[in-house]
C-alpha positions in Angstrom: 33.3 -91.1 -91.3 32.0 -87.8 -91.7 28.6 -89.0 -91.8 28.7 -91.3 -89.1 30.0 -88.8 -86.7 27.2 -86.2 -87.9 24.6 -89.0 -87.0 26.4 -89.5 -83.6 26.2 -86.4 -82.5 22.2 -85.8 -83.8 21.3 -88.8 -81.4 23.3 -87.5 -78.5 21.7 -83.8 -79.1 18.0 -85.7 -79.3 18.6 -87.5 -76.1 19.9 -84.2 -74.3 16.6 -82.5 -75.3 14.5 -85.8 -73.7 16.1 -85.6 -70.8 15.9 -82.1 -70.3 12.5 -82.4 -71.4 11.4 -85.0 -68.9 13.5 -83.6 -66.2 11.0 -79.9 -66.5 8.1 -81.8 -66.9 9.1 -83.8 -63.5 9.3 -80.6 -62.0 6.1 -79.0 -63.3 3.9 -82.3 -62.4 5.7 -82.1 -58.7 5.0 -78.4 -58.2 1.3 -79.2 -59.5 1.1 -81.7 -56.9 2.6 -79.8 -54.1 0.2 -76.7 -54.8 -3.1 -79.2 -55.0 -1.8 -81.1 -51.8 -0.9 -77.7 -49.8 -4.6 -76.3 -51.2 -6.1 -79.2 -49.7 -4.6 -79.0 -46.6 -5.4 -75.4 -45.9 -9.1 -76.0 -47.2 -8.9 -78.8 -44.7 -7.4 -76.7 -41.9 -10.1 -73.5 -42.9 -12.6 -76.0 -42.7 -12.0 -77.7 -39.5 -11.2 -74.2 -37.5 -14.4 -72.7 -38.3 -17.1 -75.3 -38.7 -17.9 -75.3 -35.0 -18.3 -71.6 -34.5 -21.6 -70.1 -33.9 -22.2 -66.6 -35.5 -22.5 -63.5 -33.2 -26.0 -62.0 -32.5 -26.6 -58.3 -30.9 -29.7 -58.5 -28.4 -32.1 -56.1 -27.6 -31.0 -53.2 -25.7 -30.9 -54.1 -22.0 -30.8 -51.5 -19.1 -28.8 -52.8 -16.3 -28.6 -49.3 -14.3 -30.5 -46.6 -15.3 -30.7 -44.3 -12.3 -27.7 -42.0 -13.3 -29.4 -41.8 -16.8 -32.8 -40.6 -15.4 -31.0 -38.1 -13.1 -29.0 -36.6 -16.1 -31.7 -36.5 -18.2 -33.8 -34.6 -15.9 -31.2 -32.0 -14.6 -29.1 -31.6 -18.4 -31.8 -29.1 -19.4 -31.6 -26.9 -16.3 -27.8 -26.5 -16.2 -26.3 -23.6 -18.7 -22.9 -22.3 -19.8 -21.8 -19.2 -18.5 -19.5 -17.0 -20.4 -17.9 -13.8 -19.3 -16.0 -10.9 -20.8 -13.9 -8.6 -19.1 -12.2 -5.5 -20.8 -8.1 -5.0 -19.7 -7.0 -1.6 -20.9 -3.1 -1.2 -21.3 -0.9 0.1 -18.5 1.5 2.9 -18.9 5.1 1.2 -19.0 8.9 2.6 -20.2 10.2 1.5 -23.2 11.4 -1.7 -23.1 9.2 -3.1 -20.4 6.8 -6.2 -21.0 3.0 -5.5 -21.2 1.6 -7.5 -18.1 -1.9 -8.5 -18.2 -3.0 -9.4 -14.3 -6.2 -10.6 -13.8 -8.6 -8.4 -11.4 -9.5 -8.9 -8.1 -11.5 -11.9 -7.2 -13.1 -13.5 -3.9 -12.2 -15.7 -1.2 -13.9 -17.4 1.8 -13.8 -19.7 4.6 -14.5 -20.3 8.5 -13.4 -18.3 10.8 -14.0 -16.5 14.3 -16.8 -15.7 15.6 -18.4 -13.1 13.4 -15.4 -11.5 12.0 -12.2 -12.6 10.4 -9.4 -12.0 7.6 -10.3 -13.4 3.7 -8.1 -15.9 2.9 -8.2 -18.1 0.2 -5.6 -20.4 -0.7 -7.8 -22.5 -2.5 -7.8 -21.2 -6.1 -9.9 -23.0 -8.5 -7.7 -22.8 -11.7 -8.7 -19.4 -12.3 -7.1 -18.2 -9.5 -10.1 -20.0 -8.3 -11.9 -21.9 -10.0 -12.8 -20.8 -13.2 -11.6 -17.7 -13.7 -10.3 -16.5 -17.2 -9.3 -18.8 -19.5 -6.6 -16.0 -20.8 -6.7 -13.1 -23.2 -8.4 -13.9 -26.4 -8.3 -10.4 -28.0 -6.3 -7.5 -28.0 -4.1 -4.4 -30.4 -0.9 -4.9 -30.9 -0.4 -1.2 -30.9 -1.5 -1.4 -26.7 -5.3 -1.0 -27.5 -8.0 -2.7 -25.0 -7.4 -6.4 -24.4 -10.2 -8.8 -23.8 -10.7 -11.9 -21.0 -13.2 -14.7 -21.3 -13.8 -16.8 -17.9 -16.4 -19.9 -18.5 -18.7 -21.5 -15.3 -21.7 -23.4 -15.1 -25.1 -22.4 -13.6 -28.5 -23.9 -13.0 -31.9 -22.4 -13.6 -34.2 -22.4 -10.8 -37.0 -20.4 -11.9 -38.8 -20.5 -15.4 -38.3 -16.7 -15.4 -34.8 -17.2 -16.3 -33.5 -16.6 -12.7 -30.2 -19.0 -12.4 -28.2 -19.4 -9.7 -24.0 -19.6 -10.2 -21.0 -18.3 -8.4 -20.3 -14.8 -7.5 -16.3 -15.3 -8.7 -17.8 -16.4 -12.3 -19.6 -13.3 -13.1 -17.6 -11.0 -10.8 -15.8 -8.2 -12.5 -17.4 -9.1 -15.7 -18.3 -6.4 -18.2 -20.9 -8.9 -20.0 -22.6 -12.1 -18.9 -23.9 -14.4 -21.6 -25.5 -17.6 -21.3 -25.6 -20.9 -23.4 -28.8 -23.1 -23.0 -28.8 -26.9 -23.9 -32.1 -27.5 -26.4 -31.0 -24.5 -28.7 -28.5 -24.4 -31.7 -24.7 -23.9 -30.8 -23.7 -20.6 -30.8 -26.8 -19.0 -29.3 -26.4 -16.5 -26.7 -28.7 -14.9 -24.0 -27.2 -11.6 -22.6 -27.8 -12.0 -18.7 -27.9 -9.4 -16.2 -26.7 -9.9 -12.6 -29.4 -9.7 -9.8 -27.3 -10.2 -6.7 -24.3 -11.6 -5.3 -22.9 -12.5 -2.1 -19.1 -12.5 -1.3 -19.7 -14.6 1.9 -20.8 -17.7 0.1 -19.9 -16.8 -3.2 -23.0 -17.0 -4.6 -24.8 -15.1 -7.3 -28.1 -14.8 -8.9 -28.3 -14.1 -12.8 -31.2 -13.6 -15.1 -31.9 -13.9 -18.8 -35.1 -13.1 -20.7 -36.5 -15.8 -23.2 -40.2 -15.9 -24.4 -40.8 -19.2 -22.9 -40.8 -21.1 -19.7 -37.2 -22.6 -19.0 -36.9 -25.6 -17.4 -36.1 -25.3 -13.7 -34.2 -27.4 -11.3 -35.8 -28.7 -7.9 -34.0 -27.4 -4.8 -33.1 -30.6 -1.8 -32.5 -30.7 1.3 -29.0 -30.9 1.9 -29.4 -31.8 5.4 -30.8 -35.2 4.2 -27.8 -36.2 2.7 -25.2 -38.7 4.5 -21.4 -39.3 3.5 -21.5 -42.2 1.1 -24.5 -41.1 -0.8 -24.6 -41.1 -4.3 -23.8 -37.7 -6.1 -23.9 -36.2 -9.9 -21.9 -33.0 -10.7 -23.0 -31.5 -13.7 -21.5 -28.4 -15.7 -19.3 -27.4 -18.1 -15.7 -28.5 -17.1 -13.2 -26.8 -19.6 -15.8 -25.9 -21.6 -17.4 -29.0 -22.3 -21.0 -28.2 -22.2 -23.6 -30.8 -20.2 -21.0 -33.1 -18.6 -22.0 -35.5 -16.1 -19.6 -37.0 -13.3 -20.4 -39.5 -10.8 -19.0 -39.5 -7.1 -20.5 -40.0 -3.3 -20.5 -37.4 -0.7 -17.3 -38.0 0.9 -17.6 -35.4 4.5 -20.2 -32.8 5.6 -19.3 -29.5 7.1 -16.0 -28.9 5.6 -14.6 -25.6 6.5 -11.8 -25.5 3.9 -10.9 -21.7 4.4 -10.4 -20.0 7.7 -12.1 -16.8 8.5 -15.6 -17.9 7.0 -18.4 -18.8 9.0 -21.3 -19.5 5.9 -18.8 -21.5 3.6 -19.3 -25.0 5.4 -19.2 -27.4 2.2 -20.3 -30.6 1.4 -17.1 -32.6 -0.2 -17.2 -35.1 -3.0 -15.2 -36.9 -5.1 -17.5 -36.8 -8.0 -15.1 -35.3 -10.8 -14.9 -31.3 -10.4 -13.1 -29.2 -12.9 -12.3 -25.7 -13.9 -15.8 -24.7 -15.5 -18.0 -26.6 -13.1 -17.9 -23.9 -10.9 -21.5 -22.8 -10.3 -22.9 -26.0 -11.7 -25.3 -28.4 -9.6 -24.2 -31.3 -7.4 -27.5 -33.6 -7.4 -28.7 -36.5 -5.4 -30.4 -39.3 -6.9 -34.2 -38.2 -6.6 -32.5 -35.4 -9.4 -32.9 -32.5 -6.6 -30.2 -30.2 -6.3 -28.2 -30.3 -3.4 -25.2 -28.5 -3.6 -23.4 -25.8 -6.1 -20.2 -27.0 -7.0 -17.9 -24.1 -5.8 -14.3 -25.2 -4.9 -11.6 -27.6 -5.5 -8.6 -29.2 -3.4 -5.9 -29.8 -6.0 -2.1 -29.2 -6.8 -2.3 -30.0 -10.7 -5.3 -27.3 -11.3 -7.2 -30.4 -11.9 -9.2 -33.1 -10.5 -7.9 -34.8 -7.7 -10.9 -36.5 -6.2 -11.7 -33.6 -3.7 -14.1 -30.9 -4.5 -16.2 -28.8 -2.5 -20.2 -27.8 -2.8 -22.1 -25.1 -1.3 -25.1 -26.5 0.6 -28.7 -26.3 -1.1 -29.9 -25.1 2.3 -27.5 -22.1 2.6 -28.1 -21.6 -1.4 -31.8 -21.3 -0.7 -31.1 -18.7 1.7 -28.8 -16.7 0.1 -31.0 -16.9 -3.0 -34.4 -15.8 -1.4 -32.5 -12.4 -0.2 -30.8 -11.8 -3.3 -33.5 -11.7 -5.2 -35.7 -9.3 -2.8 -35.8 -5.9 -3.2 -32.2 -4.9 -2.0 -30.7 -7.7 -4.1 -28.0 -8.3 -0.9 -27.9 -10.4 1.5 -28.4 -9.0 5.3 -27.2 -11.4 8.0 -27.6 -10.6 12.0 -24.9 -10.1 14.5 -24.1 -9.1 18.2 -20.5 -8.1 17.8 -18.7 -10.7 19.5 -15.6 -13.0 17.9 -14.4 -16.2 19.5 -12.0 -19.3 18.5 -13.6 -21.5 15.9 -12.3 -24.2 17.0 -12.7 -25.0 20.8 -9.7 -25.6 22.8 -10.1 -27.9 26.0 -7.6 -25.8 28.0 -9.9 -22.7 27.5 -13.0 -24.8 28.0 -11.7 -26.0 31.1 -10.7 -22.4 32.2 -14.0 -21.0 31.2 -16.5 -23.3 31.7 -19.0 -24.9 28.7 -20.1 -22.7 26.1 -18.7 -20.2 23.3 -16.0 -18.4 25.0 -16.0 -14.5 23.8 -12.2 -13.5 22.7 -13.1 -10.0 21.5 -16.4 -7.7 22.0 -16.6 -5.0 19.0 -16.4 -1.1 20.7 -20.2 -0.1 20.6 -21.4 -3.2 19.3 -24.6 -4.9 20.7 -23.0 -7.3 22.6 -21.0 -4.0 23.8 -23.9 -2.5 24.9 -25.6 -5.1 26.4 -22.5 -5.4 29.1 -21.1 -9.2 27.6 -17.4 -9.3 28.1 -14.1 -11.0 26.7 -14.3 -14.6 28.7 -17.7 -14.6 29.1 -19.1 -18.0 27.6 -22.3 -17.8 25.9 -24.8 -21.1 26.5 -27.8 -20.1 25.2 -29.9 -17.5 22.8 -33.4 -17.3 23.8 -33.4 -20.5 26.0 -32.1 -22.7 23.3 -28.7 -23.9 23.8 -25.9 -23.5 21.4 -23.1 -26.2 21.7 -20.4 -24.8 18.9 -19.7 -21.0 17.2 -21.6 -22.2 14.2 -24.6 -23.1 16.2 -24.3 -19.3 17.4 -23.6 -17.7 14.4 -26.0 -19.6 12.2 -28.9 -19.0 14.7 -27.7 -14.9 15.0 -26.8 -14.7 11.5 -30.8 -15.8 10.6 -32.3 -12.9 12.7 -33.0 -9.2 11.3 -31.4 -6.3 12.3 -33.3 -4.8 14.8 -34.8 -7.6 16.7 -33.9 -8.6 20.1 -32.3 -11.7 21.5 -31.9 -13.0 24.8 -28.4 -14.2 25.6 -27.3 -16.7 28.6 -23.7 -16.4 29.2 -21.3 -18.0 32.2 -19.2 -15.2 34.0 -17.3 -16.8 36.9 -19.1 -19.9 36.8 -22.7 -18.3 37.2 -25.2 -18.2 34.5 -26.5 -14.8 33.7 -28.5 -13.4 30.9 -28.8 -10.0 28.5 -30.9 -9.0 26.0 -29.5 -7.6 22.9 -30.4 -5.9 20.1 -29.2 -7.5 16.8 -27.2 -5.8 14.2 -26.1 -5.9 10.4 -23.2 -8.1 10.4 -22.0 -6.5 7.3 -21.9 -3.0 9.1 -20.1 -4.3 12.0 -17.2 -6.5 10.4 -17.6 -5.7 6.8 -14.4 -3.2 6.6 -12.3 -6.9 8.0 -14.3 -8.9 5.7 -13.2 -6.1 2.4 -17.3 -6.1 2.0 -17.4 -2.5 2.9 -15.7 0.5 2.9 -15.2 2.0 6.9 -18.4 4.2 7.4 -20.5 0.8 6.9 -21.9 1.3 3.2 -21.8 -0.8 0.7 -18.4 -0.6 -1.3 -19.1 0.8 -4.5 -15.8 1.6 -6.8 -15.9 5.2 -7.0 -15.4 7.3 -9.6 -12.9 10.0 -9.4 -12.3 13.5 -11.2 -9.6 11.7 -13.4 -11.8 9.4 -14.8 -11.3 6.4 -13.1 -13.5 4.2 -10.6 -11.4 2.8 -7.9 -11.8 0.3 -4.6 -10.0 0.0 -1.4 -7.7 -3.0 -1.4 -9.3 -5.9 0.9 -7.2 -8.3 2.7 -8.6 -10.8 -0.1 -7.5 -8.7 -3.1 -4.1 -8.0 -1.0 -3.7 -12.3 -1.0 -4.4 -12.3 -4.9 -2.4 -9.5 -6.0 0.4 -10.5 -3.6 0.8 -7.4 -1.9 0.8 -6.4 1.3 -2.5 -5.6 3.4 -3.5 -1.9 4.0 -1.9 -0.2 0.9 -3.1 1.4 -2.2 -6.5 1.4 -4.1 -7.2 -0.7 -7.0 -7.9 0.6 -10.5 -11.3 -0.8 -11.1 -12.0 0.5 -14.5 -10.7 3.8 -16.8 -13.1 6.1 -18.8 -11.6 5.9 -22.1 -9.7 9.3 -22.8 -9.9 10.3 -18.9 -6.7 12.5 -17.6 -6.3 8.2 -15.8 -6.1 7.1 -19.3 -3.8 9.7 -20.6 -1.3 8.9 -18.2 -1.7 5.0 -18.7 -3.4 4.0 -15.7 -5.3 0.8 -16.3 -7.6 -1.6 -14.5 -5.9 -3.8 -12.1 -3.2 -1.3 -11.1 -2.8 -0.7 -7.4 -2.1 3.2 -6.6 0.2 3.1 -3.9 1.2 6.9 -3.7 -0.4 10.4 -5.4 2.2 13.2 -5.3 4.0 11.3 -2.9 1.5 11.2 -0.3 0.7 7.5 0.9 -2.7 6.0 -0.5 -4.0 3.5 2.3 -7.7 3.7 1.8 -10.5 5.3 -0.7 -10.5 8.2 1.8 -6.9 8.9 1.3 -7.2 8.8 -2.0 -10.0 11.3 -2.4 -8.8 13.7 0.4 -5.6 14.1 -1.8 -7.8 14.2 -5.0 -10.3 17.0 -3.5 -6.8 18.9 -3.1 -5.7 19.1 -6.7 -6.5 21.6 -8.9 -6.7 22.2 -13.0 -2.8 22.8 -14.1 -1.3 20.7 -11.5 1.1 18.2 -11.8 -0.1 14.4 -10.5 2.2 11.9 -10.1 1.0 8.3 -9.3 3.6 5.3 -7.8 1.7 2.4 -9.1 2.5 -1.1 -8.6 1.1 -3.4 -11.4 1.4 -7.7 -11.5 1.6 -9.4 -9.0 4.3 -12.3 -7.1 7.6 -12.2 -9.3 6.0 -10.4 -12.6 4.9 -7.3 -9.8 6.9 -3.8 -10.0 6.2 -0.6 -9.3 6.1 2.4 -12.1 5.6 6.2 -11.6 2.9 7.8 -14.0 2.4 11.2 -14.3 0.7 14.4 -16.2 -0.7 17.9 -15.8 -4.3 17.9 -14.6 -6.5 19.7 -17.3 
């Protein structure tokens, strides 16, 4: 019995193992067959999807339009990067007062009345204007000197190393250095300033290199038309040799009042901080303008840039490289409305109606009066104020001109002797101090250089016009340095006496004696950051 049961169990066990083996074998075969089928399908699909594909080939280089390329290659070697450094000395301050580093005075521009007018410039091209200081880059935490660096562009116009740029690029710089395109990175050439013209915001600098430099060709800006292609070349944000393209958007654009000699070419070629002083060129590879300003609400490119026309640039350059290194413009001493007024024209008749005659000017001496309407100069008709200004300004002081004018409906003539515009209007334009001499910072016996607060400086520092003198520089170890005066400070009073001009300061200074206490009322900073402080000491 036991033998039978044992045999039966053995048989059942063998059957179960056989069934299990059969099931496992079937599963294995199924998986194998599925894998083979899947692989075959995928392979078939792969083959089917690429069987009709054509391999890509790289064609020979093709130049579809290379005019921009040719102009860029031609002009880029002539465009330079300009680096400037300025020293900012610490100001005296009371404990707990934050140290400020307001920027020094800059320059302004624009179209104005007749041959005079104030300097107002709401268009600040990034650096407080187009490309001024990019911020302090060095300074001792213990109150030592700080340095300010700015970047701009320029264009070589003479193989001997003469370069045109904007005046505001190099203004107040202690050091000007130039980088050339064809030299290793980090190679700088110290430049010397040949001359600058505040009225057009142009400057000429020169570097000495033992080889001829690639000079750009100056074109005739009068030939440019609205819609013509132009390229702007420069170093926006310090990115050297950047080329942007656009068109001439407008001509004769007078963006700021009170400036006869800043009639700009408007362009939509991208111009940004650092482009200032670089060239605007036509498709013939000629410089037809110097990029000067931008109109922006974001301090960057918004499609509206301005370049001073090359014809005016050439006239200014030719005088700046002359013996006197300054621009001389003629004037007869009259003022008139910048924009014609129809009512005035109907009342006084055709011509440029005089609204003011400067006392003892050539016009005054020749008998011209307010209300006279100038219609011609030496027999050549003048229809606009710009035509009159340009004609007279181009004449040499001392030369004579016949002025035709209408008074009470009758045309008359008078002869005038052309005067120097700077001497007639320099004080109002911020170009000279009273007395007609070229403005030079006056060094006082207290060891500082001072300059009058011009309307432009007043606007930039946001202070009332006609108040104070500005400190341009302070000699290390001097009395001014000891009491804490620094560059950019505006001296409002000395020993409770108001200082409204350099003459006031010099008069007060001449009365001071060794051992006497000297107290300055000084304004520091600008806008909301501005404040006044009393600084003083005993004069050695």
